[in-house]
C-alpha positions as CSV (number, residue, x, y, z in Angstrom):
1,X,18.6,30.4,-35.9
2,X,18.4,26.6,-36.5
3,X,20.3,25.9,-33.3
4,X,17.9,28.1,-31.3
5,X,14.9,26.3,-32.7
6,X,16.3,22.9,-31.9
7,X,17.2,24.0,-28.4
8,X,13.6,25.3,-27.8
9,X,12.2,22.0,-29.1
10,X,14.2,19.9,-26.6
11,X,13.2,22.2,-23.7
12,X,9.6,21.9,-24.7
13,X,9.8,18.1,-24.5
14,X,11.5,18.3,-21.1
15,X,8.8,20.6,-19.8
16,X,6.2,18.0,-20.8
17,X,7.8,15.4,-18.6
18,X,9.8,13.3,-21.1
19,X,12.5,13.6,-23.7
20,X,13.0,11.5,-26.8
21,X,16.6,10.2,-26.8
22,X,18.5,7.9,-29.1
23,X,16.5,5.3,-31.1
24,X,13.3,7.1,-30.0
25,X,13.7,5.9,-26.4
26,X,11.5,8.1,-24.2
27,X,13.3,9.4,-21.1
28,X,11.1,9.5,-18.0
29,X,12.6,11.9,-15.5
30,X,10.4,10.5,-12.6
31,X,11.6,7.0,-13.4
32,X,15.2,8.1,-13.5
33,X,14.9,10.0,-10.2
34,X,13.2,7.0,-8.6
35,X,15.9,4.6,-9.7
36,X,18.6,7.0,-8.5
37,X,17.1,7.4,-5.1
38,X,16.3,3.7,-4.7
39,X,19.6,2.7,-6.0
40,X,18.1,-0.1,-8.1
41,X,16.4,-0.4,-11.5
42,X,12.6,-0.2,-11.5
43,X,11.1,-3.0,-13.6
44,X,7.7,-2.8,-15.3
45,X,5.5,-5.8,-15.1
46,X,4.6,-7.3,-18.5
47,X,1.2,-6.0,-19.7
48,X,1.0,-3.6,-16.8
49,X,-2.5,-2.3,-17.5
50,X,-4.0,-5.7,-18.3
51,X,-5.8,-7.7,-15.6
52,X,-8.1,-10.7,-15.3
53,X,-11.5,-10.7,-13.7
54,X,-12.1,-13.2,-10.9
55,X,-14.3,-16.1,-11.8
56,X,-17.9,-15.0,-11.4
57,X,-18.9,-18.7,-11.0
58,X,-16.6,-19.3,-8.1
59,X,-18.3,-20.4,-4.9
60,X,-19.2,-17.9,-2.2
61,X,-17.2,-17.6,1.0
62,X,-18.8,-19.7,3.7
63,X,-18.0,-19.3,7.4
64,X,-19.4,-19.3,10.9
65,X,-19.5,-15.7,12.0
66,X,-20.1,-14.9,15.7
67,X,-20.2,-11.6,17.5
68,X,-17.6,-11.6,20.3
69,X,-18.4,-8.2,21.8
70,X,-19.0,-4.5,21.2
71,X,-18.1,-1.3,23.0
72,X,-18.9,2.4,22.6
73,X,-16.5,4.3,20.3
74,X,-15.8,8.0,20.3
75,X,-15.7,9.5,16.9
76,X,-12.2,10.3,15.7
77,X,-11.7,12.0,12.3
78,X,-8.3,10.3,11.9
79,X,-9.7,6.8,12.3
80,X,-8.5,4.6,9.4
81,X,-5.4,6.7,8.9
82,X,-1.9,5.7,9.9
83,X,1.8,6.6,9.7
84,X,3.4,3.2,10.6
85,X,3.0,-0.4,9.6
86,X,4.8,-3.4,11.2
87,X,6.1,-6.8,10.2
88,X,8.0,-9.5,12.1
89,X,11.2,-11.2,10.9
90,X,12.1,-14.9,11.4
91,X,14.1,-14.1,14.6
92,X,11.0,-12.5,16.1
93,X,12.3,-8.9,15.7
94,X,9.7,-6.3,14.8
95,X,10.3,-4.0,11.9
96,X,8.6,-0.7,11.3
97,X,7.9,1.3,8.1
98,X,7.3,4.8,9.3
99,X,5.9,7.5,6.9
100,X,7.0,10.9,8.0
101,X,10.2,12.9,8.6
102,X,13.4,12.2,10.6
103,X,13.8,13.5,14.1
104,X,11.3,13.5,16.9
105,X,8.6,11.1,15.7
106,X,5.2,12.6,15.0
107,X,2.4,10.1,14.5
108,X,0.9,11.8,11.5
109,X,-2.4,9.9,11.5
110,X,-2.9,7.4,14.4
111,X,-5.2,4.5,13.7
112,X,-6.9,5.0,17.0
113,X,-9.3,2.4,18.2
114,X,-8.2,-0.3,15.7
115,X,-4.5,-0.8,15.7
116,X,-2.4,-2.7,18.3
117,X,1.2,-1.8,17.5
118,X,3.5,-4.8,18.4
119,X,6.3,-2.4,19.3
120,X,6.3,0.9,21.3
121,X,6.6,3.9,19.0
122,X,10.2,5.2,18.8
123,X,10.8,8.6,20.1
124,X,13.4,9.5,17.4
125,X,13.5,8.5,13.7
126,X,17.0,8.4,12.5
127,X,17.8,9.6,9.0
128,X,19.0,7.2,6.3
129,X,22.7,7.5,5.9
130,X,22.5,11.3,6.6
131,X,20.3,11.8,3.6
132,X,18.5,15.1,3.9
133,X,15.2,15.5,2.0
134,X,14.6,18.8,0.3
135,X,12.2,20.2,-2.4
136,X,15.1,19.9,-4.7
137,X,15.6,16.1,-4.5
138,X,12.1,14.7,-4.8
139,X,11.4,11.7,-7.0
140,X,8.9,13.7,-9.0
141,X,7.9,17.3,-9.8
142,X,5.4,19.2,-7.8
143,X,3.8,22.5,-8.3
144,X,4.3,25.2,-5.7
145,X,1.5,25.8,-3.3
146,X,0.8,29.2,-1.7
147,X,4.3,30.3,-2.6
148,X,6.2,27.4,-1.0
149,X,7.9,24.3,-2.5
150,X,6.4,21.0,-1.5
151,X,8.6,18.5,0.2
152,X,6.7,15.2,0.6
153,X,7.0,12.6,3.3
154,X,9.4,9.7,3.2
155,X,9.3,6.1,4.5
156,X,11.9,4.9,7.0
157,X,12.3,1.2,7.5
158,X,14.1,-0.3,10.5
159,X,14.0,-1.6,14.1
160,X,13.6,0.3,17.3
161,X,16.7,0.4,19.5
162,X,16.8,2.4,22.7
163,X,13.9,4.5,21.8
164,X,15.2,5.2,18.3
165,X,14.0,3.9,14.9
166,X,17.3,2.8,13.3
167,X,16.7,3.3,9.6
168,X,18.3,0.7,7.4
169,X,16.1,1.1,4.3
170,X,14.6,4.2,2.9
171,X,11.9,5.2,0.3
172,X,12.1,8.9,-0.8
173,X,8.9,10.8,-1.6
174,X,5.5,9.0,-1.1
175,X,3.6,11.5,-3.2
176,X,0.8,13.8,-2.2
177,X,-1.6,11.4,-0.5
178,X,-0.4,10.4,2.9
179,X,-3.5,8.9,4.6
180,X,-2.2,5.4,4.4
181,X,0.2,5.2,1.4
182,X,2.2,2.1,2.3
183,X,2.3,-1.4,3.7
184,X,5.0,-3.9,4.5
185,X,5.5,-7.6,4.8
186,X,8.5,-9.9,5.5
187,X,8.7,-13.3,3.9
188,X,10.3,-16.5,5.4
189,X,13.6,-15.7,3.7
190,X,13.7,-12.4,5.6
191,X,13.1,-10.3,2.5
192,X,11.3,-7.0,3.2
193,X,8.6,-6.1,0.8
194,X,7.4,-2.5,0.8
195,X,4.4,-1.4,-1.3
196,X,3.8,2.3,-1.9
197,X,0.8,3.9,-3.6
198,X,2.3,7.1,-5.0
199,X,-0.4,9.7,-6.0
200,X,0.9,13.0,-7.4
201,X,-1.6,15.9,-7.2
202,X,0.6,17.8,-9.6
203,X,0.3,15.1,-12.2
204,X,-3.5,14.9,-12.4
205,X,-3.6,12.8,-9.3
206,X,-2.0,9.9,-11.2
207,X,-1.2,6.7,-9.4
208,X,2.1,4.8,-9.6
209,X,2.1,1.6,-7.5
210,X,5.6,0.6,-6.4
211,X,6.8,-2.7,-4.9
212,X,10.4,-2.6,-3.6
213,X,12.3,-5.5,-2.0
214,X,15.2,-5.5,0.4
215,X,16.6,-7.7,3.2
216,X,16.6,-7.4,7.0
217,X,20.4,-8.0,6.7
218,X,21.0,-5.2,4.2
219,X,20.8,-1.5,3.8
220,X,20.0,-1.3,0.1
221,X,17.0,-2.2,-2.0
222,X,17.7,-5.3,-4.1
223,X,14.8,-5.1,-6.6
224,X,11.9,-2.8,-7.5
225,X,8.8,-3.0,-9.6
226,X,6.0,-0.7,-10.8
227,X,3.0,-3.0,-10.7
228,X,0.3,-0.6,-11.7
229,X,-0.1,2.8,-13.2
230,X,-3.4,4.7,-13.4
231,X,-4.8,8.1,-14.3
232,X,-6.8,10.4,-12.0
233,X,-7.0,8.7,-8.5
234,X,-9.2,9.9,-5.7
235,X,-8.4,7.0,-3.3
236,X,-5.9,4.2,-3.4
237,X,-5.5,1.8,-0.5
238,X,-2.7,-0.9,-0.2
239,X,-2.0,-4.0,1.8
240,X,0.5,-6.8,1.6
241,X,1.2,-10.0,3.5
242,X,3.5,-13.0,3.3
243,X,3.0,-16.8,3.6
244,X,6.3,-18.6,3.4
245,X,8.0,-17.1,0.3
246,X,4.7,-16.0,-1.4
247,X,3.8,-12.4,-1.0
248,X,0.3,-11.1,-1.7
249,X,-0.5,-7.5,-2.6
250,X,-3.9,-5.9,-2.6
251,X,-4.8,-2.4,-3.7
252,X,-8.0,-0.5,-4.4
253,X,-8.5,2.2,-7.1
254,X,-11.2,4.9,-6.9
255,X,-11.7,7.7,-9.3
256,X,-14.0,9.8,-7.3
257,X,-17.1,11.4,-8.9
258,X,-16.3,10.3,-12.4
259,X,-16.6,6.6,-11.9
260,X,-14.2,4.5,-14.0
261,X,-15.5,1.0,-15.0
262,X,-12.1,-0.3,-13.9
263,X,-12.5,0.8,-10.3
264,X,-12.3,-1.9,-7.6
265,X,-9.9,-4.1,-5.6
266,X,-7.0,-5.8,-7.3
267,X,-4.6,-8.7,-6.3
268,X,-1.2,-9.9,-7.4
269,X,1.2,-12.3,-5.8
270,X,4.9,-13.0,-6.1
271,X,6.5,-16.4,-5.4
272,X,9.9,-17.9,-6.1
273,X,8.6,-18.7,-9.6
274,X,7.7,-15.0,-10.3
275,X,4.5,-12.9,-10.5
276,X,1.0,-14.1,-10.9
277,X,-1.5,-12.3,-13.2
278,X,-3.2,-9.2,-11.8
279,X,-6.8,-10.1,-10.9
280,X,-9.7,-7.7,-10.0
281,X,-11.5,-9.5,-7.2
282,X,-14.1,-6.8,-6.5
283,X,-15.7,-4.3,-8.8
284,X,-16.8,-0.8,-7.8
285,X,-16.4,1.4,-4.8
286,X,-14.1,0.4,-1.9
287,X,-14.4,2.5,1.2
288,X,-12.4,0.5,3.7
289,X,-10.2,-2.5,3.1
290,X,-8.3,-4.9,5.4
291,X,-6.9,-8.4,4.9
292,X,-5.1,-11.1,6.9
293,X,-3.4,-14.5,6.2
294,X,-3.8,-17.6,8.3
295,X,-0.1,-18.7,8.7
296,X,-1.1,-22.3,9.2
297,X,-3.1,-22.9,6.0
298,X,-2.0,-19.9,3.9
299,X,-5.6,-18.8,3.4
300,X,-6.0,-15.1,2.7
301,X,-9.2,-13.4,3.8
302,X,-10.2,-9.9,2.6
303,X,-12.9,-7.6,4.1
304,X,-14.1,-4.5,2.4
305,X,-16.9,-2.0,3.0
306,X,-18.7,0.4,0.7
307,X,-22.0,2.2,0.7
308,X,-24.0,-1.1,0.5
309,X,-22.5,-3.7,2.9
310,X,-19.3,-5.4,4.2
311,X,-18.0,-8.1,1.9
312,X,-15.7,-11.1,2.5
313,X,-13.5,-12.6,-0.2
314,X,-11.1,-15.5,0.4
315,X,-8.5,-17.6,-1.4
316,X,-6.6,-20.7,-0.5
317,X,-3.1,-21.4,-1.9
318,X,-3.4,-22.8,-5.5
319,X,-7.2,-22.0,-5.6
320,X,-9.3,-19.3,-7.2
321,X,-10.8,-16.4,-5.3
322,X,-14.3,-16.9,-3.9
323,X,-17.0,-14.5,-5.0
324,X,-17.5,-11.4,-2.9
325,X,-19.9,-12.5,-0.2
326,X,-22.0,-9.8,1.6
327,X,-22.3,-10.1,5.4
328,X,-25.8,-8.6,5.1
329,X,-24.9,-6.0,7.6
330,X,-26.1,-2.7,6.2
331,X,-25.0,-1.0,9.5
332,X,-21.4,-1.7,8.4
333,X,-21.7,0.5,5.3
334,X,-18.8,2.8,5.0
335,X,-17.4,1.6,8.4
336,X,-13.7,1.4,9.2
337,X,-12.5,-2.2,9.6
338,X,-9.5,-4.2,10.7
339,X,-9.0,-7.9,10.0
340,X,-6.5,-10.0,11.9
341,X,-5.6,-13.7,12.1
342,X,-7.1,-15.5,15.1
343,X,-5.7,-18.1,17.4
344,X,-7.4,-21.2,16.0
345,X,-7.6,-21.1,12.2
346,X,-10.1,-18.2,12.4
347,X,-10.0,-14.5,11.7
348,X,-11.1,-11.6,13.9
349,X,-12.9,-8.6,12.3
350,X,-13.2,-5.3,14.1
351,X,-15.8,-2.9,12.7
352,X,-16.0,0.7,13.8
353,X,-19.0,2.5,12.5
354,X,-18.3,5.7,14.6
355,X,-20.9,4.7,17.2
356,X,-19.5,1.4,18.4
357,X,-16.7,-1.1,17.8
358,X,-17.9,-4.6,17.2
359,X,-15.6,-7.6,17.2
360,X,-16.5,-10.7,15.1
361,X,-15.0,-14.1,14.9
362,X,-14.9,-15.6,11.4
363,X,-14.4,-19.3,11.2
364,X,-14.1,-20.5,7.6
365,X,-16.0,-23.7,6.8
């Protein structure tokens, strides 16, 4: 009888998602599966849930902003969604991180009207080392829906050769939210940095934000980090970009109707000396978010929209973030945006408010 009771006790812990092992070490099955599938240990950042607020006394962002032109835009319900992101290595080769399935490529959510892909989309996505994704080898547990097992999308990283995306790096299981769950950057040492916002609908829509690092010359991830973990998540958007060997990561967190006081836009950066502190650079709702880095100066500019305005926030290397500065364009409320570096130390902001696409030049003072 005692043996049966002990056995049931252990099973109960397993069903709850963790098991207490030797020396009271809690076994996390999702973490174990993630490390197995990535092939590398996942490191937690110190004080993961702690963050600093950006300085409310910082100066506002000042720039000359000029309208370059506008055109009519057809409404597209998939606007702002995407399946692929791109980054360029030091030799000029274009790398793609595609979220989907192997085989004939299906652009799950084209970012119509805003994106200009630097490489033609491959016709075929090659699997990673013949790995076959099934409902039985996901990173995390999912409830069954309508009687079928859920098999989430994966991320395939590689270059296009002869109409085929030759996968050299692979991230299994992006979670339940596939609108725009990932972003990718390549630093000057040709390290590939992939960021994934993993939201699991079967785990109270909790968010796990992963940062994995590999090389353009390798086929294995070399390091991995979980840089944020949150409870119920309605929307999480991610972006990253590199300047020399410094990589910036931005992510938003939105809790839907039950607004958390910790909602907003966050930033962290990683250099050769390690990670910076996490900083919340904007408080409240974030509807659309885009960012760009001026590769001459290292200045990063962020644009976000919500139900009030479009805001600009900027940071130079070694300096603090500016305060969020409204553009005083109420017509940009809840618009989809894309920010790109310009040709002469400026930035180009495209704003699609479903009626027209306006293009603005932003020249920092």
